[in-house]
C-alpha positions as a Markdown table, in Angstrom:
| # | Residue | x | y | z |
|---|---|---|---|---|
| 1 | Met | 16.3 | -35.8 | -14.5 |
| 2 | Tyr | 13.3 | -37.5 | -12.8 |
| 3 | Ser | 15.4 | -40.1 | -11.0 |
| 4 | Ser | 17.8 | -37.5 | -9.6 |
| 5 | Phe | 14.9 | -35.2 | -8.6 |
| 6 | Trp | 14.2 | -37.4 | -5.5 |
| 7 | Lys | 17.8 | -37.1 | -4.4 |
| 8 | Ile | 17.4 | -33.4 | -3.7 |
| 9 | Lys | 17.2 | -32.7 | 0.0 |
| 10 | Val | 14.2 | -30.5 | 0.8 |
| 11 | Leu | 11.2 | -30.7 | 3.0 |
| 12 | Ser | 8.9 | -33.5 | 1.9 |
| 13 | Ser | 6.0 | -31.1 | 1.3 |
| 14 | Ala | 8.1 | -28.9 | -1.0 |
| 15 | His | 9.4 | -32.0 | -2.8 |
| 16 | Val | 5.8 | -33.2 | -3.5 |
| 17 | Ile | 4.8 | -29.7 | -4.8 |
| 18 | Gly | 7.9 | -29.5 | -7.0 |
| 19 | Trp | 7.1 | -33.0 | -8.4 |
| 20 | Arg | 3.5 | -32.0 | -9.0 |
| 21 | Val | 4.6 | -28.8 | -10.8 |
| 22 | Leu | 6.8 | -30.8 | -13.1 |
| 23 | Lys | 4.1 | -33.4 | -13.8 |
| 24 | Asn | 1.3 | -30.8 | -14.2 |
| 25 | Lys | -0.7 | -32.2 | -11.4 |
| 26 | Leu | -1.4 | -29.0 | -9.4 |
| 27 | Asp | -5.0 | -28.2 | -8.6 |
| 28 | Ile | -5.0 | -25.1 | -10.7 |
| 29 | Lys | -8.2 | -23.9 | -12.4 |
| 30 | Val | -7.2 | -25.1 | -15.9 |
| 31 | Asn | -6.5 | -28.6 | -14.6 |
| 32 | Leu | -9.6 | -28.7 | -12.4 |
| 33 | Glu | -11.7 | -27.9 | -15.5 |
| 34 | Arg | -9.9 | -30.7 | -17.4 |
| 35 | Tyr | -10.9 | -33.1 | -14.6 |
| 36 | Gly | -14.5 | -32.1 | -15.0 |
| 37 | Val | -14.9 | -29.7 | -12.1 |
| 38 | Met | -17.3 | -26.9 | -13.0 |
| 39 | Leu | -15.8 | -23.5 | -12.2 |
| 40 | Glu | -17.3 | -20.0 | -12.4 |
| 41 | Ser | -14.1 | -18.7 | -14.1 |
| 42 | Leu | -10.7 | -19.9 | -15.2 |
| 43 | Leu | -9.1 | -16.5 | -14.4 |
| 44 | Cys | -6.2 | -16.4 | -12.0 |
| 45 | Cys | -7.4 | -16.0 | -8.4 |
| 46 | Leu | -4.5 | -13.6 | -7.8 |
| 47 | Cys | -4.6 | -11.2 | -10.7 |
| 48 | Gly | -7.9 | -11.9 | -12.4 |
| 49 | Ala | -6.4 | -11.0 | -15.8 |
| 50 | Asn | -5.1 | -14.3 | -17.2 |
| 51 | Glu | -6.2 | -18.0 | -17.1 |
| 52 | Glu | -4.8 | -19.8 | -14.1 |
| 53 | Thr | -2.2 | -22.0 | -15.7 |
| 54 | Arg | 1.0 | -23.4 | -14.3 |
| 55 | Ser | 3.1 | -21.1 | -16.4 |
| 56 | His | 1.1 | -18.0 | -15.4 |
| 57 | Leu | 0.8 | -18.8 | -11.7 |
| 58 | Leu | 4.4 | -19.9 | -11.1 |
| 59 | Phe | 6.4 | -17.8 | -13.7 |
| 60 | Gly | 4.3 | -15.3 | -15.6 |
| 61 | Tyr | 2.3 | -13.7 | -12.8 |
| 62 | Arg | 4.0 | -10.4 | -11.8 |
| 63 | Ile | 4.6 | -11.5 | -8.2 |
| 64 | Ala | 6.1 | -14.8 | -9.2 |
| 65 | Trp | 8.3 | -13.0 | -11.8 |
| 66 | Leu | 9.6 | -10.7 | -9.0 |
| 67 | Val | 10.3 | -13.7 | -6.8 |
| 68 | Trp | 12.3 | -15.4 | -9.5 |
| 69 | Asn | 14.3 | -12.3 | -10.2 |
| 70 | Leu | 15.2 | -12.0 | -6.5 |
| 71 | Cys | 16.2 | -15.6 | -6.6 |
| 72 | Leu | 18.6 | -15.0 | -9.5 |
| 73 | Glu | 20.0 | -11.9 | -7.9 |
| 74 | Trp | 20.6 | -13.9 | -4.6 |
| 75 | Leu | 22.3 | -16.7 | -6.5 |
| 76 | Gly | 24.4 | -14.3 | -8.6 |
| 77 | Leu | 23.0 | -15.7 | -11.8 |
| 78 | Ser | 21.6 | -14.1 | -14.9 |
| 79 | Ser | 19.1 | -15.8 | -17.2 |
| 80 | Val | 16.0 | -15.6 | -19.3 |
| 81 | Phe | 13.4 | -17.9 | -17.8 |
| 82 | Tyr | 11.7 | -20.6 | -19.8 |
| 83 | Leu | 8.0 | -21.1 | -19.4 |
| 84 | Ala | 8.3 | -24.8 | -20.0 |
| 85 | Phe | 8.6 | -26.4 | -16.6 |
| 86 | Val | 11.2 | -29.0 | -17.2 |
| 87 | Ser | 13.4 | -26.4 | -19.0 |
| 88 | His | 12.9 | -23.9 | -16.2 |
| 89 | Phe | 13.9 | -26.6 | -13.7 |
| 90 | Leu | 17.0 | -27.6 | -15.8 |
| 91 | Gln | 18.1 | -23.9 | -15.8 |
| 92 | Phe | 19.0 | -24.6 | -12.2 |
| 93 | Asn | 21.4 | -27.3 | -13.2 |
| 94 | Ile | 24.5 | -25.7 | -14.7 |
| 95 | His | 26.7 | -27.7 | -17.1 |
| 96 | Glu | 30.2 | -28.5 | -15.9 |
| 97 | Thr | 29.3 | -27.5 | -12.3 |
| 98 | Pro | 29.9 | -29.9 | -9.5 |
| 99 | Thr | 26.9 | -32.1 | -8.6 |
| 100 | Ser | 26.8 | -30.7 | -5.1 |
| 101 | Val | 26.3 | -27.2 | -6.4 |
| 102 | Asn | 23.6 | -28.3 | -8.8 |
| 103 | Leu | 21.8 | -30.1 | -6.0 |
| 104 | Ile | 21.7 | -26.8 | -4.1 |
| 105 | Leu | 20.4 | -24.9 | -7.1 |
| 106 | Glu | 17.7 | -27.5 | -7.7 |
| 107 | Arg | 16.8 | -27.3 | -4.0 |
| 108 | Val | 16.3 | -23.6 | -4.5 |
| 109 | Trp | 14.0 | -24.1 | -7.5 |
| 110 | Ile | 11.9 | -26.5 | -5.5 |
| 111 | Ala | 11.7 | -24.1 | -2.5 |
| 112 | Met | 10.7 | -21.2 | -4.8 |
| 113 | Val | 7.8 | -23.1 | -6.6 |
| 114 | Ser | 6.5 | -24.6 | -3.4 |
| 115 | Glu | 6.5 | -21.2 | -1.6 |
| 116 | Ile | 4.8 | -19.5 | -4.5 |
| 117 | Trp | 2.2 | -22.3 | -4.4 |
| 118 | Arg | 1.8 | -22.1 | -0.6 |
| 119 | His | 1.2 | -18.3 | -0.8 |
| 120 | Arg | -1.3 | -18.7 | -3.5 |
| 121 | Asn | -3.3 | -21.2 | -1.3 |
| 122 | Lys | -2.9 | -18.9 | 1.7 |
| 123 | His | -4.4 | -16.1 | -0.3 |
| 124 | Ile | -7.4 | -18.2 | -1.6 |
| 125 | Phe | -8.2 | -20.0 | 1.7 |
| 126 | Asn | -7.3 | -17.4 | 4.3 |
| 127 | Gly | -7.4 | -14.1 | 2.4 |
| 128 | Gly | -3.7 | -13.5 | 3.0 |
| 129 | Val | -1.9 | -10.8 | 1.2 |
| 130 | Ile | 0.6 | -11.8 | -1.5 |
| 131 | Asp | 4.0 | -10.2 | -0.8 |
| 132 | Tyr | 6.9 | -11.2 | -3.1 |
| 133 | Ser | 9.6 | -10.4 | -0.5 |
| 134 | Glu | 7.9 | -12.6 | 2.0 |
| 135 | Ile | 7.6 | -15.4 | -0.5 |
| 136 | Phe | 11.2 | -15.1 | -1.4 |
| 137 | Ser | 12.3 | -15.0 | 2.3 |
| 138 | Met | 10.4 | -18.1 | 3.1 |
| 139 | Ala | 11.7 | -19.9 | 0.1 |
| 140 | Gln | 15.3 | -19.0 | 1.1 |
| 141 | Leu | 14.6 | -20.4 | 4.5 |
| 142 | Lys | 13.3 | -23.7 | 3.0 |
| 143 | Ala | 16.2 | -23.9 | 0.6 |
């Protein structure tokens, strides 16, 4: 999976974010604490209800969940999402489907996670409003 990941054609910034998601190298609060950064709270900066983990931020958070549901609807797919990142990514690689189709589906996955991450940062650093339809629209554009 990792060797084929870099063959997916997406914006380089989205590619790097997708890679960092899979390798658990995002600068989320739980990771920052593990690196020794002292934080006031580990609660999610978007909802304030759960710890800011990869799973929560990119899949479990209500807005992210809505984005993923719009994504499935757009692609005409139906699925139950895994919270394990590699498994979640692999859901966008359908067995016995042409490689070209799977590369497009994987491109969509990378675009979705990178756009959710971008909007999270926009909210933190610029006070932007989190709008799931805007996140989805921008991810579609990237894909």
